[in-house]
C-alpha positions as CSV (number, residue, x, y, z in Angstrom):
1,M,198.5,148.2,194.0
2,Q,197.7,149.1,190.5
3,F,196.4,146.8,187.8
4,E,195.5,147.3,184.2
5,P,191.8,146.3,183.7
6,S,192.9,143.4,181.4
7,T,195.4,142.1,184.0
8,W,192.8,142.4,186.8
9,A,190.4,140.4,184.6
10,L,193.0,137.6,184.5
11,Y,194.2,137.6,188.1
12,G,191.6,139.4,190.1
13,D,189.5,136.3,190.6
14,G,186.3,138.4,190.7
15,G,187.5,140.5,193.6
16,N,187.5,144.2,194.3
17,V,190.7,145.8,192.9
18,M,190.5,148.5,195.7
19,D,190.5,145.9,198.5
20,P,194.0,144.7,199.6
21,A,192.5,141.4,200.6
22,D,191.7,140.8,196.9
23,A,194.6,142.8,195.3
24,I,197.5,141.2,197.3
25,P,196.5,137.6,196.3
26,A,195.9,138.8,192.7
27,A,199.5,140.2,192.6
28,A,200.8,136.9,194.0
29,R,198.9,135.0,191.2
30,L,200.4,137.4,188.6
31,L,203.9,137.0,189.9
32,A,203.6,133.2,190.1
33,A,202.2,133.1,186.5
34,S,205.2,135.3,185.4
35,G,208.0,133.1,186.9
36,A,208.1,133.7,190.7
37,P,209.6,132.4,192.8
38,G,212.1,130.8,190.4
39,N,212.7,134.0,188.4
40,L,211.7,137.0,190.5
41,Q,213.3,139.5,188.2
42,Q,211.2,138.3,185.3
43,A,208.1,138.1,187.4
44,I,208.5,141.7,188.8
45,F,209.2,143.0,185.3
46,A,205.9,141.5,184.1
47,Y,204.1,143.6,186.7
48,N,206.0,146.8,186.0
49,H,208.2,147.1,182.8
50,S,210.8,149.3,184.4
51,P,214.3,147.9,185.1
52,A,214.7,150.6,187.9
53,Y,211.5,149.4,189.5
54,V,212.6,145.7,189.4
55,Q,216.0,146.6,191.0
56,L,214.2,148.7,193.7
57,I,211.9,145.8,194.6
58,L,214.7,143.2,194.6
59,S,216.8,145.5,196.9
60,Q,213.9,145.9,199.3
61,A,213.3,142.2,199.3
62,A,216.9,141.6,200.1
63,R,216.6,144.0,203.1
64,Y,213.6,142.1,204.4
65,A,215.4,138.8,203.9
66,N,218.4,140.1,205.9
67,G,216.2,140.9,208.9
68,A,215.2,144.5,208.2
69,L,211.6,143.8,209.0
70,R,210.3,147.4,209.2
71,P,208.9,148.7,205.9
72,S,210.6,151.8,204.7
73,R,210.3,154.1,201.7
74,P,213.2,154.6,199.3
75,P,215.4,157.5,200.4
76,A,214.7,160.9,198.9
77,P,217.2,162.4,196.5
78,P,219.6,165.0,198.1
79,G,217.9,168.3,198.7
80,R,214.4,166.8,198.6
81,S,212.3,165.7,201.5
82,S,210.7,162.2,201.6
83,P,207.5,161.9,199.6
84,S,204.3,162.2,201.6
85,P,201.7,159.5,201.4
86,R,199.7,159.7,198.2
87,P,196.0,160.6,198.7
88,S,193.6,157.8,197.9
89,S,191.7,158.2,194.6
90,A,189.1,155.6,195.7
91,S,185.7,156.5,196.7
92,P,184.9,155.5,200.4
93,T,183.0,152.4,199.3
94,G,185.5,151.3,196.6
95,T,182.8,151.8,193.9
96,G,181.8,154.7,191.8
97,P,184.0,157.5,190.5
98,P,187.2,158.4,192.3
99,A,186.9,160.9,195.1
100,P,188.3,164.3,194.2
101,T,191.7,165.3,195.6
102,T,193.1,168.7,196.1
103,T,196.8,167.8,196.5
104,T,199.2,165.8,194.5
105,A,202.1,164.0,196.2
106,P,205.5,164.4,194.6
107,A,206.5,161.4,192.4
108,W,209.0,159.0,193.8
109,P,212.4,159.1,192.2
């Protein structure tokens, strides 16, 4: 997950932004403070100000709610293979400068 430093300061609760055990609850706190569960569209938009992102997340949530329990990536556009996993920019310990990477994964559509 990605957080702006100012957002992490509000919702990170003193945790490590690189640790999913801290980042996932922080995201939940941000979403709840932004209107979830009553207004998921508004809450998701508060996290990422992209209407396309909001629709993607809501469509994925609907898939899970309808029994599609396996996570999946959005389909690749015609003529393009699915994006590969992005390399981690975190250092092994989660502190210090990002580890250098030699490849860049293609951007998701």
